[in-house]
N, C-alpha and C positions, 0 to 999 in steps of 0.2 A: 406502364407501357405494355402493350400486348406483344406476343411473340408468335413465330410460326407454329410452335408446338401448341400454343393456346388457340390460334386461329383456324388450324386445319379442320378440326371436327365441325367448326361453325361454317366454314366455307363449303364443306360437303353438304351440310343441311341447307345452305342457301342455294347451292347448285341444284339440289334435289330435295325440296321440302318434305317429300314423302319419306326420306331417309330417317327423319326424327321419329316418324311413326313406326318404321322398321325397328329402330333401336328400342322403342317402348314396347311394341307388341311382339315381334318375332324373337328378339334377343332377351328382353327382360320378362316376357310373358305377361305383360299387363293387358287388361281387356281394352280393346279399341272399339268404340261404338261404330255402327254403320255410318258411312259418310260418302258424299259424292266427290269431294275434292279436298286437297290439302294445300293451303295457301301460305305464303310467307306472311308474317305478321310483325307489326312494330315491336321492337325490343324494349321500348320504353314502358315501364310499369308505373309511370308517374301518376299520382293522384293530385289534383290541384291543392289539396290541403296537407300534403306530406312532402318530404324531401324527394329529390330526383332519384329515381330507381331505374336502372337499365340492366336487363338481363343480357346474356351473351347471344342467344338465338331463341326465337319463338316461332312456332307454326300453329295453325289452328285447323282442325279437321272440321269440315262443314258439310252439312246436308241441306241442299236447297239454300235457303237464307239463314238456316239455324246453325249456330256454333255447337258442335257436339263435344269437342275435346281440345284443350290447349296443351301443348307440349313445350316446355322450356328446356333448353340444352345449355348447360354450363360446363366449363372446363376448369379444373382445379389441379394445379401442379404442386402447391404448397399449402400447409395448414394456415388458415387465416380466420381468426376468431370473429372478425367482422361478418363473415359469411353466415355465421350461426344466427345472426340477426336478419341479414338481408334475404337469405334463401326463403324462410317462411313468408317474408313480406312479398317477395316476387310471386309466390304461389297464390297468396290471398288476394293480392292486387289484380293479377291477371284473371283469376277466377271471377272477381267482382266485375272486371272490365268486360269480359266476353260472356259472362253469365252462363258458364259451362264448367264442368269438371276440368281441372288442370293438374298435370303431373310435371314434376321437376326431375330431370335426369342430370347427373353429374358425371363427367368423363374424367377419370383419374388414372393416368398411366403409372403413377407411383403407388405400389400396394399399401405402403404406410399411410399415405394421404387418403387412399380409398377406404381403409379401415376407419380412419377418423371421420370421413364424410358420411359413412354409413351409420354412425352412432346417432341415437335419437336426440333431438334438440328439445329441451324443455322450454315450452313457451310461457309457462306460468298458469295455463289452464289445466286443472287437475285431470289426470288420465287422458291426456291428449298430446303426447309427445309427437313432434313432427319428424318424419324420416324422409330422406332423399332416396331416389333410386340411383344406384351407383354402377357405372360400367368400369371395370378394372381388368387387369390380367387374370384375375380369378374367375371371372364369369363371361369375358368376351371371347367368342369362339375363334380358334385358329383355322383360317380357311385356306386350304391347299388345292381344292378341286375347282376348276374354272367352269363358269356357266357357258362359255363360248359365245356369249352375246353381250358381255359387259354389264349384265344386270347386277353383279356383285361388286362393282368397282368401288363404290363408296365404302362398303363394309370392309373390303380388303385394304383400301388406303388407310382407313382409320385403324385397322388391325395392326398395320406396321408401326403405328405410333404407340398403341397400347402395349404391344408385345416387343418393343424394340430391344429390350434386355433379354429376351428369350433366346435359348440355344437354337430355336427354329427360325430365327429372323431371316436367314438367307432364303430358306424355302418360302417363307411368307412374302418376301420381296419378289422372288421369281414368279410366284403365283399372281401377285398383284400386277406386275408388269404384263404378264400374259393376259390378265383380265382386261387391261386397258386397250389391248390391240384392236378389238372390234369397234371401239369408240371413235367418233370423229376426231381427226388429228388435233384440232385445237383443244378439245376437252382432255384428250390423253396427255397432251403436253402440260396442261394446267394441273392435272392430278399428279403427274410426275414431279412438277415443281413443288407441289404441296409436300410430297414425301421428302424431296431434297431439302426443303426448308425446315421440316419438322424434326428430322432424325438427328440423333447425336452422331459424333464423329465415326464410330465403328460401323454402324449400319449404313450411314451415308456413303462411306467408302465402298461398302459391298454393292450398293445400288449403282454408284458411278462406274464400278468395274463391270457390272452387268450391262449397263447402257452401252459401254464400248464394245461388248461382245454380241449383243442382240442384233437382229436383222431389221427391227422396226425402223423405217427410214427416218422418222423424226428424231430418234433418240440421239444419234451422234451430233446432229445439228443443235439440239437442245443443250447438250453438254458443252459443245463448243461455244454457243452463245453465253452460257452461264460462266464459262471460264473467261471469255472476253470481258464480260461485265466485271468480273473479279479483278482482272488486270487493269481495267479503266478506273475502278475504285481505288486500286493501289496507287495509280499515277496521281489521282486527285489528292489522296492523303499525303503523298510525298511533296506535291506542290504546296499544299497547305502548310506543312511543317517547315519547308524551305523559306516560305514567305515570312512566317512568324519568327524564325531564327534570324533572318535578315533585318527585320524591324528591331529585334532585340540587340543585335550586333551594332546597329547604327545608333543605339541609345535613344530611340524614339519612344515616348510614352504612348501606350495604347489603351483605350478604354475597353470596358467589358463588352459594350455594344459593338465596337470595331472588331474585337477578337471574335465575337460570335458571328459577325457578318462574314469574316474570312472562313471560319470553321464550317459554317452552314452553306457556303457558296455551292460547292459541288460542281462548279463550272471550271474545267481545266483551263480553257482559253482565258477566262476572266482572271483566274489566279496568276497565270503567267504574265498578263498585262499589268496586274497590280505589282508583281515582282519587279518588272522593268521600271515602273514609277518609283518603287521603294529605294532604288539606288540613288536617286537625286532629290527625293522629297525631303522637305524640312520638318514635316511632322506626319504622323500616321494619317491625320485627316486629309492631307494633301494627296495621299495615295488614291483615295476614293473620289477625288475631284469635288 
């Protein structure tokens, strides 16, 4: 299952496909060939004769109708030996598919995982170990100066994830929020949501406090909406627990499918209606009609 921490770098690349090229060229210093455009590209690296392979995010730099460079962006939070097999496969399959050089970038907020991901992968072919390009707290820049145009928004938002354990996290969050100010309100809200979703408790608390103090008009409403969603989720969870306890108290047997239907409902009104029926139902099945 994916998480906000996993998804945020990928969402930024989908919002701005050129951001993947920025990571490859301007931050990692990789050569980027001349190109006219950078387009989102299918994440599926599947070949009809092999297993299904799906990378996290892919863009292709194109000049005219010619593919010049493929860039794969992966996010890795934990060591996973399976990646030592799939990463080289992603690179080879996408290179074959687009008929152009392809680079694979791995975003690792955890320094230990970053060091593991940077190690060469022996593919079995002599003298041709495969290496990923890794972005981590060791090589991702800390950006404190604003562009005043929002041009650095994606870099700064990703930086708050990669450097969330840094002593500079408050300064990074302040700078990131200021960088979002010139953006259209819906995009600024979206990027702020990315940060709220990706950050661990300490930096998220800092960001929420900043949002209450800042003068950007959308921020207080965004925080209020988020808190309201949290309260609504709490009421649904309480109603779910109450219904299941009532069924158990009345000694009714409940199947796994019926339990899953209750737990997956998410509809507060429906849960309350089921609870009313549960007081007189002869079996759990009667609750659902």
